[in-house]
C-alpha positions as CSV (number, residue, x, y, z in Angstrom):
1,X,-21.3,7.3,-17.0
2,X,-23.9,9.3,-18.8
3,X,-24.5,12.9,-17.7
4,X,-28.2,12.8,-18.1
5,X,-30.8,9.9,-18.6
6,X,-30.9,8.8,-22.1
7,X,-27.7,10.6,-23.0
8,X,-25.6,9.1,-25.8
9,X,-22.1,10.0,-24.8
10,X,-20.3,8.6,-21.8
11,X,-17.8,10.5,-19.7
12,X,-15.4,9.4,-17.0
13,X,-12.6,6.9,-16.5
14,X,-14.7,3.8,-16.6
15,X,-13.2,2.6,-13.3
16,X,-16.4,0.6,-12.5
17,X,-15.1,-1.9,-15.1
18,X,-11.8,-2.5,-13.2
19,X,-12.1,-3.4,-9.5
20,X,-8.4,-3.1,-8.8
21,X,-8.2,0.4,-10.3
22,X,-11.3,1.5,-8.4
23,X,-9.8,0.3,-5.1
24,X,-6.5,2.0,-5.8
25,X,-8.2,5.3,-6.5
26,X,-10.6,5.0,-3.5
27,X,-7.9,4.0,-1.0
28,X,-5.6,6.8,-2.3
29,X,-8.4,9.4,-1.9
30,X,-9.2,8.1,1.6
31,X,-5.6,8.2,2.7
32,X,-5.1,11.7,1.4
33,X,-8.3,12.8,3.2
34,X,-7.1,11.3,6.5
35,X,-3.7,12.9,6.1
36,X,-5.2,16.3,5.4
37,X,-7.7,16.1,8.3
38,X,-5.1,14.8,10.7
39,X,-2.8,17.8,9.8
40,X,-5.6,20.3,10.0
41,X,-6.9,19.4,13.5
42,X,-5.4,18.6,16.8
43,X,-6.9,16.3,19.5
44,X,-7.6,17.8,22.9
45,X,-6.1,14.8,24.7
46,X,-4.5,11.4,24.2
47,X,-7.9,9.6,23.9
48,X,-8.8,11.9,20.9
49,X,-5.6,10.9,19.2
50,X,-6.2,7.2,19.7
51,X,-9.9,7.5,18.7
52,X,-9.0,9.2,15.5
53,X,-6.4,6.6,14.6
54,X,-8.7,3.7,15.4
55,X,-11.6,5.2,13.6
56,X,-9.5,5.9,10.5
57,X,-8.1,2.3,10.6
58,X,-11.7,0.8,11.0
59,X,-12.9,2.8,8.0
60,X,-9.9,1.6,6.0
61,X,-10.6,-2.0,6.9
62,X,-14.2,-1.6,5.9
63,X,-13.2,0.0,2.6
64,X,-10.8,-2.8,1.8
65,X,-13.1,-5.5,3.1
66,X,-16.0,-4.8,0.9
67,X,-15.8,-6.1,-2.7
68,X,-17.3,-3.9,-5.4
């Protein structure tokens, strides 16, 4: 990934060349974010707990289901 248009040097891990590595990194980042958010907030009622779980699961399915 170049830093500026027309730049010669490339920086980054080059994950766009490896689908499996990209998915591992993205899913790991997503799971960490869900964990941190889940520990930082509390639902007001049982419906809020279920809604958060279902929403997180739906986003995970969408993340896994889309090929790069």
